[in-house]
KELUMKOL-585905 format. One line per field, with one value per residue: x, y, z of N, C-alpha, C, O in turn; residue number from 1; residue in three letters; chain. Coordinates in steps of 0.1 Angstrom, whole numbers, m for minus. Example, Ala and Ser with C-alpha at 12.3 -4.5 7.8 and 13.67 -1.06 7.14 Angstrom:
% residues 2
nX <- 132/128 .
nY <- m57/m22 .
nZ <- 78/71 .
caX <- 123/137 .
caY <- m45/m11 .
caZ <- 78/71 .
cX <- 132/129 .
cY <- m33/0 .
cZ <- 78/79 .
oX <- 142/134 .
oY <- m33/11 .
oZ <- 85/80 .
num <- 1/2 .
residuo <- ALA/SER .
cadena <- A/A .
% end
This chain:
% residues 252
nX <- m588/m560/m558/m567/m546/m525/m533/m532/m505/m492/m496/m482/m456/m451/m452/m430/m410/m413/m405/m378/m368/m374/m356/m331/m306/m289/m257/m235/m202/m171/m140/m105/m83/m62/m73/m91/m95/m96/m118/m139/m142/m148/m172/m189/m190/m201/m227/m237/m238/m253/m274/m275/m263/m232/m224/m198/m174/m144/m113/m90/m79/m77/m92/m117/m122/m126/m149/m167/m168/m182/m207/m212/m228/m219/m217/m199/m164/m135/m103/m70/m52/m46/m50/m68/m95/m95/m95/m119/m136/m129/m139/m165/m177/m179/m186/m175/m166/m164/m142/m115/m85/m84/m67/m31/m11/13/41/53/79/76/79/71/90/110/136/142/137/155/159/168/189/180/167/188/206/190/183/163/136/113/96/68/45/19/m1/12/m1/m27/m29/m21/m2/14/26/40/58/74/85/101/119/132/144/162/178/176/157/160/175/158/135/131/122/98/65/31/2/m32/m45/m36/m44/m43/m16/m6/m16/0/25/17/9/32/39/55/86/90/73/59/37/8/13/m7/m18/m1/4/m6/5/25/42/69/89/97/100/96/91/110/95/105/114/94/66/42/16/m12/m44/m75/m109/m142/m174/m195/m213/m236/m242/m249/m273/m278/m283/m272/m248/m235/m235/m218/m193/m189/m187/m164/m145/m145/m136/m139/m136/m111/m95/m94/m82/m57/m48/m43/m20/m19/m14/m36/m66/m72/m47/m35 .
nY <- m144/m146/m173/m183/m174/m188/m214/m214/m210/m232/m255/m245/m243/m270/m279/m266/m278/m304/m300/m294/m317/m334/m325/m331/m356/m388/m399/m425/m429/m441/m441/m436/m450/m433/m408/m405/m388/m361/m365/m370/m345/m329/m340/m334/m306/m304/m315/m296/m274/m281/m299/m324/m357/m373/m406/m423/m447/m465/m476/m497/m487/m505/m527/m515/m510/m536/m542/m524/m533/m555/m546/m530/m506/m479/m444/m424/m422/m419/m422/m434/m430/m421/m439/m459/m447/m439/m463/m472/m455/m463/m489/m485/m481/m457/m421/m404/m377/m368/m371/m360/m346/m345/m343/m343/m367/m372/m391/m405/m415/m429/m430/m440/m436/m409/m406/m423/m420/m403/m395/m403/m420/m436/m457/m468/m476/m493/m500/m516/m539/m543/m529/m511/m513/m503/m527/m531/m540/m533/m508/m475/m460/m479/m488/m465/m465/m488/m481/m459/m471/m488/m469/m457/m478/m497/m516/m545/m552/m545/m560/m585/m575/m563/m556/m560/m539/m542/m518/m483/m473/m495/m500/m477/m483/m505/m493/m475/m492/m505/m528/m526/m509/m487/m471/m467/m442/m422/m387/m372/m386/m383/m356/m339/m348/m345/m362/m387/m394/m383/m385/m368/m382/m375/m362/m368/m395/m413/m421/m394/m391/m389/m383/m392/m384/m396/m398/m424/m448/m455/m432/m414/m401/m390/m365/m357/m370/m357/m331/m335/m340/m315/m299/m309/m298/m272/m242/m245/m273/m275/m261/m277/m300/m290/m284/m308/m315/m322/m316/m295/m299/m276/m265/m280 .
nZ <- 95/97/102/78/61/71/67/39/35/45/27/5/15/20/m6/m17/m2/m12/m38/m35/m25/m46/m65/m53/m52/m52/m60/m70/m63/m73/m58/m59/m36/m25/m26/m5/18/8/m10/8/20/m2/m11/11/9/m16/m12/6/m10/m33/m26/m35/m29/m27/m27/m15/m24/m16/m29/m48/m80/m102/m92/m89/m116/m126/m112/m123/m150/m145/m141/m118/m97/m101/m109/m113/m117/m100/m107/m100/m119/m154/m174/m169/m168/m195/m208/m200/m214/m241/m241/m240/m216/m203/m206/m234/m237/m212/m196/m175/m160/m126/m105/m97/m85/m58/m48/m18/4/35/71/105/122/133/125/104/76/53/28/m6/0/20/9/m5/14/28/55/69/76/62/34/24/m3/m26/m44/m75/m97/m96/m84/m91/m76/m66/m89/m96/m75/m79/m104/m96/m78/m95/m113/m96/m92/m72/m70/m74/m52/m31/m35/m21/3/0/9/0/m2/m8/m16/m17/7/25/23/36/62/68/74/94/114/121/108/86/83/67/39/6/1/m6/m9/1/21/43/46/65/88/116/128/125/96/62/27/m2/m32/m60/m89/m115/m112/m117/m138/m145/m121/m131/m123/m133/m138/m147/m163/m159/m180/m167/m154/m173/m177/m153/m132/m108/m108/m129/m119/m97/m110/m123/m100/m90/m107/m101/m81/m53/m48/m60/m42/m20/m30/m37/m11/0/m12/m39/m74/m92/m112/m126/m131/m150 .
caX <- m579/m547/m559/m568/m533/m517/m538/m528/m491/m487/m495/m471/m443/m450/m449/m416/m401/m413/m398/m364/m365/m374/m344/m319/m305/m277/m249/m225/m189/m159/m129/m92/m81/m54/m81/m101/m98/m101/m131/m149/m144/m155/m186/m196/m192/m210/m240/m241/m241/m263/m284/m272/m254/m223/m221/m184/m167/m129/m106/m79/m84/m79/m103/m130/m125/m131/m163/m174/m170/m192/m220/m213/m237/m212/m221/m187/m152/m123/m93/m56/m44/m54/m51/m81/m107/m94/m99/m134/m142/m127/m147/m180/m182/m179/m190/m163/m162/m165/m129/m106/m76/m89/m55/m19/m6/27/45/62/84/72/81/67/103/114/150/143/137/164/160/171/199/173/164/201/212/181/184/150/133/102/91/54/40/6/0/14/m10/m41/m28/m11/9/23/33/50/69/83/93/110/129/140/152/172/187/175/146/164/180/147/124/127/117/86/52/21/m11/m42/m47/m27/m49/m38/m2/m4/m18/12/35/11/8/45/42/66/92/89/64/56/23/4/17/m20/m21/8/8/m10/11/37/51/76/99/92/108/88/99/111/86/112/117/83/56/32/4/m24/m56/m86/m123/m150/m188/m197/m225/m247/m245/m251/m285/m278/m280/m264/m234/m229/m232/m206/m181/m188/m182/m150/m137/m146/m126/m140/m129/m97/m88/m93/m73/m43/m44/m38/m7/m20/m16/m50/m70/m72/m34/m30 .
caY <- m141/m152/m188/m185/m172/m200/m226/m213/m210/m246/m263/m239/m247/m284/m281/m262/m289/m316/m297/m295/m332/m340/m322/m336/m370/m394/m405/m434/m425/m449/m432/m442/m449/m422/m396/m407/m377/m350/m368/m368/m330/m324/m345/m326/m293/m306/m317/m284/m264/m285/m307/m338/m365/m382/m418/m426/m460/m463/m489/m497/m483/m518/m534/m508/m512/m549/m542/m516/m542/m565/m539/m523/m495/m466/m435/m416/m430/m411/m431/m429/m428/m416/m450/m467/m440/m439/m476/m473/m448/m471/m501/m481/m481/m443/m411/m401/m363/m364/m374/m349/m348/m338/m342/m350/m373/m372/m403/m402/m425/m424/m439/m434/m433/m396/m406/m434/m416/m391/m392/m415/m429/m445/m469/m474/m483/m504/m504/m519/m553/m544/m516/m514/m506/m508/m536/m524/m545/m526/m495/m467/m455/m490/m488/m454/m469/m497/m473/m451/m480/m492/m458/m455/m489/m504/m525/m559/m554/m543/m569/m595/m568/m556/m561/m553/m537/m542/m504/m474/m472/m506/m498/m468/m490/m514/m485/m469/m502/m510/m540/m522/m497/m476/m475/m457/m438/m409/m376/m367/m394/m379/m342/m332/m355/m340/m373/m396/m388/m386/m380/m366/m388/m365/m366/m375/m409/m421/m414/m386/m398/m381/m389/m388/m386/m399/m401/m437/m448/m456/m419/m405/m393/m388/m350/m356/m374/m346/m320/m337/m338/m301/m293/m313/m290/m259/m236/m250/m286/m273/m256/m289/m309/m284/m284/m322/m317/m326/m307/m295/m300/m263/m262/m289 .
caZ <- 83/100/100/63/55/76/60/26/34/48/15/m3/21/18/m20/m19/3/m21/m50/m32/m23/m59/m72/m46/m56/m48/m70/m65/m68/m70/m55/m57/m21/m21/m26/4/27/0/m15/19/22/m14/m11/21/4/m27/m7/12/m21/m43/m20/m40/m21/m33/m19/m19/m21/m18/m32/m58/m93/m109/m86/m93/m130/m127/m108/m133/m161/m140/m140/m105/m98/m100/m119/m115/m114/m98/m107/m95/m131/m165/m183/m167/m174/m210/m212/m198/m226/m252/m240/m240/m202/m199/m216/m240/m235/m197/m189/m173/m149/m114/m96/m101/m73/m55/m41/m7/13/49/82/117/129/128/120/95/62/51/14/m15/6/29/1/m9/26/31/69/74/73/52/28/19/m15/m31/m55/m88/m108/m95/m78/m98/m67/m65/m102/m95/m65/m86/m114/m88/m73/m107/m118/m86/m92/m59/m69/m72/m38/m22/m38/m10/15/m3/13/m8/2/m20/m20/m10/21/32/24/47/74/71/80/106/125/123/100/77/89/57/28/m4/2/m13/m1/7/34/54/45/77/99/121/133/116/86/49/15/m14/m43/m71/m100/m127/m110/m121/m147/m137/m115/m135/m118/m141/m134/m158/m161/m164/m188/m158/m149/m184/m176/m138/m130/m96/m112/m137/m110/m89/m118/m125/m88/m89/m116/m96/m72/m40/m48/m63/m30/m12/m37/m35/3/3/m18/m53/m85/m94/m126/m132/m134/m160 .
cX <- m565/m547/m560/m554/m524/m520/m533/m513/m485/m486/m484/m458/m441/m446/m435/m407/m401/m405/m383/m360/m365/m361/m331/m319/m291/m270/m237/m211/m178/m147/m116/m89/m72/m61/m92/m105/m103/m115/m142/m152/m152/m169/m194/m199/m202/m224/m245/m245/m252/m275/m283/m262/m245/m220/m208/m180/m153/m123/m95/m85/m86/m90/m117/m133/m131/m146/m172/m177/m180/m205/m222/m221/m231/m216/m209/m175/m141/m111/m80/m47/m52/m57/m65/m93/m107/m99/m114/m141/m141/m136/m162/m186/m184/m182/m177/m158/m162/m152/m120/m97/m81/m77/m43/m12/9/30/54/66/82/75/76/79/108/128/152/145/144/165/163/180/192/171/177/208/203/182/170/146/122/99/78/52/26/8/1/5/m23/m40/m17/0/19/32/44/61/79/91/104/122/138/149/163/182/187/164/150/168/168/135/121/121/103/74/41/8/m20/m45/m37/m31/m43/m23/2/m6/m6/22/29/11/22/48/52/72/91/79/62/41/21/8/4/m23/m13/10/4/m4/24/47/58/85/94/102/98/96/99/103/93/115/105/74/46/20/m8/m37/m69/m100/m131/m164/m190/m211/m237/m251/m248/m263/m288/m274/m271/m249/m228/m226/m220/m193/m179/m182/m168/m140/m136/m136/m127/m133/m114/m89/m85/m82/m58/m39/m39/m26/m7/m18/m30/m53/m69/m58/m28/m30 .
cY <- m147/m167/m191/m184/m184/m212/m226/m215/m224/m254/m258/m243/m262/m287/m277/m272/m301/m313/m298/m309/m339/m337/m327/m351/m375/m400/m413/m432/m435/m441/m440/m440/m438/m409/m396/m394/m364/m352/m366/m353/m324/m328/m338/m313/m293/m307/m304/m273/m268/m293/m322/m344/m374/m394/m423/m440/m459/m476/m486/m495/m496/m526/m528/m510/m526/m550/m535/m525/m553/m558/m534/m510/m481/m457/m426/m424/m420/m420/m425/m428/m423/m428/m457/m460/m440/m452/m478/m466/m457/m483/m498/m481/m467/m433/m404/m387/m358/m365/m362/m353/m339/m335/m348/m354/m372/m384/m399/m414/m421/m435/m432/m430/m419/m396/m416/m429/m403/m387/m405/m425/m439/m458/m476/m481/m495/m509/m507/m533/m553/m529/m519/m506/m511/m517/m529/m528/m538/m512/m486/m462/m466/m491/m477/m458/m478/m490/m465/m459/m485/m481/m455/m467/m497/m515/m540/m562/m554/m553/m579/m588/m562/m564/m553/m551/m537/m528/m496/m472/m483/m505/m488/m475/m499/m505/m479/m479/m508/m523/m538/m510/m485/m481/m463/m454/m426/m398/m371/m374/m389/m364/m334/m338/m348/m350/m380/m388/m392/m380/m380/m371/m378/m371/m372/m390/m418/m413/m406/m394/m389/m388/m384/m392/m388/m402/m415/m438/m449/m442/m409/m396/m389/m373/m349/m359/m363/m334/m322/m335/m323/m294/m297/m304/m275/m254/m242/m264/m284/m268/m268/m298/m303/m285/m298/m325/m322/m314/m307/m295/m287/m258/m270/m283 .
cZ <- 85/98/86/57/59/68/45/25/36/35/6/2/19/3/m23/m14/m6/m33/m47/m31/m37/m67/m66/m50/m51/m60/m64/m71/m64/m69/m52/m42/m17/m20/m15/12/19/m6/m5/20/10/m14/m1/15/m8/m23/m1/1/m30/m37/m25/m30/m29/m24/m24/m15/m25/m20/m43/m72/m102/m105/m90/m108/m133/m123/m118/m145/m157/m136/m125/m107/m96/m112/m123/m110/m112/m96/m102/m107/m142/m175/m182/m171/m189/m215/m211/m209/m238/m253/m239/m226/m196/m210/m221/m237/m221/m190/m187/m161/m137/m104/m101/m87/m71/m46/m30/0/27/59/95/126/124/122/108/80/61/37/6/m9/16/21/m3/2/30/46/76/70/61/47/21/6/m18/m42/m68/m99/m107/m90/m84/m89/m65/m77/m101/m86/m72/m96/m107/m84/m84/m112/m109/m85/m79/m59/m67/m58/m28/m24/m27/2/13/3/6/m1/m10/m25/m13/4/30/34/35/60/78/79/94/117/128/116/89/83/80/46/19/m3/m6/m4/7/20/46/55/57/89/103/126/121/107/72/39/3/m26/m55/m83/m112/m125/m114/m131/m139/m133/m118/m131/m125/m136/m147/m154/m167/m171/m179/m153/m161/m184/m161/m136/m118/m100/m120/m129/m101/m97/m121/m112/m86/m97/m110/m85/m58/m39/m51/m51/m21/m17/m35/m21/7/m5/m33/m62/m88/m109/m133/m136/m145/m174 .
oX <- m560/m538/m554/m550/m516/m511/m530/m508/m476/m476/m477/m449/m429/m438/m428/m397/m390/m399/m376/m349/m357/m357/m321/m329/m283/m276/m231/m210/m176/m143/m116/m91/m74/m56/m101/m117/m113/m123/m153/m164/m161/m178/m206/m211/m210/m233/m257/m254/m260/m286/m289/m254/m250/m214/m207/m184/m149/m126/m92/m96/m97/m98/m126/m144/m140/m154/m183/m188/m187/m213/m234/m220/m237/m218/m208/m176/m137/m109/m79/m35/m64/m66/m71/m102/m117/m105/m121/m152/m151/m140/m170/m198/m190/m180/m169/m146/m161/m151/m119/m100/m81/m78/m44/m9/16/22/63/59/87/74/76/78/111/132/163/154/140/172/160/179/198/172/178/214/208/182/167/152/123/100/77/56/22/18/m9/4/m30/m50/m6/12/31/44/55/73/91/103/115/134/151/161/174/193/197/163/143/165/168/127/109/115/98/73/42/3/m16/m47/m29/m23/m39/m17/11/2/m3/28/37/13/23/59/58/65/89/76/63/33/30/5/5/m30/m16/18/11/m6/32/59/55/89/88/110/92/105/88/103/87/118/107/75/43/14/m13/m39/m72/m101/m128/m167/m188/m219/m248/m263/m249/m262/m299/m262/m262/m240/m216/m216/m212/m184/m167/m174/m160/m129/m128/m128/m117/m125/m106/m77/m74/m73/m49/m27/m31/m21/3/m21/m36/m45/m66/m56/m16/m26 .
oY <- m153/m173/m201/m192/m189/m220/m236/m221/m228/m261/m266/m247/m266/m295/m284/m275/m307/m322/m304/m313/m348/m346/m329/m358/m367/m404/m409/m434/m437/m434/m448/m429/m432/m400/m388/m390/m358/m343/m361/m349/m316/m320/m335/m308/m284/m301/m300/m265/m259/m294/m331/m338/m382/m392/m428/m445/m453/m486/m475/m500/m497/m532/m535/m512/m527/m556/m539/m524/m558/m564/m533/m504/m472/m462/m420/m431/m413/m426/m413/m426/m421/m426/m461/m466/m441/m453/m484/m471/m459/m488/m507/m482/m465/m437/m399/m385/m347/m361/m354/m361/m327/m326/m358/m346/m371/m387/m390/m424/m410/m447/m420/m422/m418/m386/m417/m434/m392/m377/m416/m437/m450/m469/m488/m492/m505/m521/m500/m538/m562/m520/m529/m495/m522/m516/m523/m521/m538/m505/m490/m460/m464/m494/m480/m454/m477/m492/m464/m456/m485/m484/m450/m466/m504/m522/m546/m572/m561/m555/m581/m595/m556/m576/m541/m561/m534/m526/m501/m468/m480/m509/m490/m472/m500/m510/m479/m475/m517/m529/m548/m500/m474/m493/m451/m463/m420/m399/m366/m368/m392/m359/m325/m333/m344/m347/m378/m376/m402/m371/m390/m364/m374/m383/m381/m397/m430/m401/m409/m402/m382/m399/m372/m403/m383/m408/m416/m429/m444/m440/m397/m385/m385/m370/m340/m353/m360/m327/m313/m329/m318/m285/m288/m303/m268/m263/m243/m266/m291/m272/m269/m303/m311/m287/m299/m337/m325/m303/m318/m292/m286/m249/m268/m289 .
oZ <- 75/92/81/48/51/64/39/15/30/33/m1/m6/16/0/m31/m20/m8/m39/m56/m36/m39/m75/m73/m50/m46/m70/m54/m83/m52/m79/m44/m37/m6/m13/m16/12/22/m6/m8/22/12/m18/m3/17/m10/m28/m3/3/m34/m44/m19/m24/m37/m13/m35/m4/m35/m14/m46/m75/m108/m113/m93/m111/m141/m129/m120/m151/m166/m129/m121/m117/m90/m123/m134/m100/m122/m85/m100/m105/m140/m184/m192/m178/m195/m225/m219/m214/m246/m263/m237/m225/m186/m222/m213/m233/m218/m178/m197/m153/m138/m96/m109/m79/m81/m37/m32/1/31/56/96/135/112/116/103/73/66/33/10/m11/19/27/m5/0/35/48/85/60/53/54/13/5/m14/m49/m73/m109/m118/m92/m83/m94/m63/m77/m105/m88/m70/m97/m112/m85/m82/m116/m113/m79/m76/m49/m58/m52/m18/m15/m25/10/22/2/5/5/m21/m37/m4/13/41/44/43/70/90/88/104/129/137/119/84/87/85/45/22/m6/m12/8/18/28/57/63/61/100/95/127/110/110/70/41/0/m30/m59/m87/m118/m134/m114/m132/m128/m141/m109/m137/m123/m129/m158/m144/m179/m169/m182/m148/m158/m189/m157/m137/m118/m95/m118/m131/m99/m92/m121/m113/m81/m93/m115/m81/m52/m29/m45/m50/m15/m10/m32/m18/16/m5/m38/m58/m88/m117/m145/m144/m149/m184 .
num <- 1/2/3/4/5/6/7/8/9/10/11/12/13/14/15/16/17/18/19/20/21/22/23/24/25/26/27/28/29/30/31/32/33/34/35/36/37/38/39/40/41/42/43/44/45/46/47/48/49/50/51/52/53/54/55/56/57/58/59/60/61/62/63/64/65/66/67/68/69/70/71/72/73/74/75/76/77/78/79/80/81/82/83/84/85/86/87/88/89/90/91/92/93/94/95/96/97/98/99/100/101/102/103/104/105/106/107/108/109/110/111/112/113/114/115/116/117/118/119/120/121/122/123/124/125/126/127/128/129/130/131/132/133/134/135/136/137/138/139/140/141/142/143/144/145/146/147/148/149/150/151/152/153/154/155/156/157/158/159/160/161/162/163/164/165/166/167/168/169/170/171/172/173/174/175/176/177/178/179/180/181/182/183/184/185/186/187/188/189/190/191/192/193/194/195/196/197/198/199/200/201/202/203/204/205/206/207/208/209/210/211/212/213/214/215/216/217/218/219/220/221/222/223/224/225/226/227/228/229/230/231/232/233/234/235/236/237/238/239/240/241/242/243/244/245/246/247/248/249/250/251/252 .
residuo <- MET/LYS/ARG/LEU/LEU/LEU/ALA/THR/ALA/LEU/PRO/LEU/LEU/ALA/ALA/ALA/GLY/ALA/THR/THR/ALA/ALA/HIS/ALA/ALA/GLU/THR/ASN/VAL/ALA/VAL/ALA/ALA/ASN/PHE/THR/GLU/PRO/ALA/LYS/GLU/ILE/ALA/LYS/ALA/PHE/GLU/ALA/LYS/THR/GLY/HIS/LYS/ALA/VAL/LEU/SER/PHE/GLY/ALA/THR/GLY/GLN/PHE/TYR/ALA/GLN/ILE/ARG/GLN/ASP/ALA/PRO/PHE/THR/VAL/PHE/LEU/ALA/ALA/ASN/ASP/GLU/THR/PRO/ALA/LYS/ALA/VAL/GLN/GLU/GLY/LEU/ALA/VAL/ALA/ASP/SER/ARG/PHE/THR/TYR/ALA/ILE/GLY/ARG/LEU/ALA/LEU/TRP/SER/LYS/ASP/PRO/ALA/LYS/VAL/THR/GLY/GLU/GLU/THR/LEU/LYS/LYS/ALA/ALA/PHE/GLU/LYS/VAL/ALA/ILE/ALA/ASN/PRO/ALA/THR/ALA/PRO/TYR/GLY/THR/ALA/ALA/VAL/GLN/ALA/MET/LYS/LYS/MET/GLY/VAL/TYR/ASP/ALA/LEU/ALA/PRO/LYS/LEU/VAL/GLN/GLY/ASN/THR/ILE/ALA/GLN/THR/TYR/GLN/PHE/VAL/GLU/THR/GLY/ASN/ALA/GLU/VAL/GLY/PHE/VAL/ALA/GLN/SER/GLN/VAL/ILE/ALA/LYS/ASN/GLU/GLY/SER/ARG/TRP/LEU/VAL/PRO/GLU/PRO/LEU/HIS/GLU/PRO/ILE/ARG/GLN/ASP/ALA/VAL/LEU/LEU/LYS/LYS/GLY/ALA/SER/ASP/GLU/ALA/ALA/LYS/ALA/PHE/LEU/ALA/PHE/LEU/LYS/GLY/PRO/GLU/ALA/GLY/ALA/VAL/ILE/ALA/ARG/PHE/GLY/TYR/GLY/THR/ALA/THR/LEU/ASN .
cadena <- A/A/A/A/A/A/A/A/A/A/A/A/A/A/A/A/A/A/A/A/A/A/A/A/A/A/A/A/A/A/A/A/A/A/A/A/A/A/A/A/A/A/A/A/A/A/A/A/A/A/A/A/A/A/A/A/A/A/A/A/A/A/A/A/A/A/A/A/A/A/A/A/A/A/A/A/A/A/A/A/A/A/A/A/A/A/A/A/A/A/A/A/A/A/A/A/A/A/A/A/A/A/A/A/A/A/A/A/A/A/A/A/A/A/A/A/A/A/A/A/A/A/A/A/A/A/A/A/A/A/A/A/A/A/A/A/A/A/A/A/A/A/A/A/A/A/A/A/A/A/A/A/A/A/A/A/A/A/A/A/A/A/A/A/A/A/A/A/A/A/A/A/A/A/A/A/A/A/A/A/A/A/A/A/A/A/A/A/A/A/A/A/A/A/A/A/A/A/A/A/A/A/A/A/A/A/A/A/A/A/A/A/A/A/A/A/A/A/A/A/A/A/A/A/A/A/A/A/A/A/A/A/A/A/A/A/A/A/A/A/A/A/A/A/A/A/A/A/A/A/A/A .
% end
């Protein structure tokens, strides 16, 4: 009798496993470089909760958009601004009613030198050889950095000292490796660091860095993609986003 029950149970367990595997899926997510660490944590929690896996790619928003226009296999786009996802909708590359703000970014001036950054006066005194920014043509944090410098009236003086990273991640590396003494980075990149010195750039100095997510047309019928965006709107993801120093979508 025990053998009969075991023989009956094994096919049922196998069938249950097959059902779970059938429902689990992968979705390809293009993520703005500033959101690298929060996205990794959110993807891990998402997989643990749903069984779906978010395959993350990190880079500059403008570069991703060019790839999406060239039929890149992304289903979800987490941009570093709100303009690019809106453009994706307008050009028929994304699902119109899927766009929402998942985070509001903050810009920081950072140096590994604990005495280097003391506030706005650091940029006005310009006692450094190089200041790193992300490429303003493709990276919204770079755009915000240029806006802030112009509003402070220091852009023309600092222009010869600017070094550009292709992404905010590369910009951070310039400062981390000492190739630039100071740099405009995302607050999320340095919020957990005890070393160095930083200045959180006042929000009135640049346009709000509203970071929008959107479901791309390739993901329109992708349940894993839809589930990831739903998870991104939820409290678990919101807690991660807030911990990294962003304003959260639920607060907008």
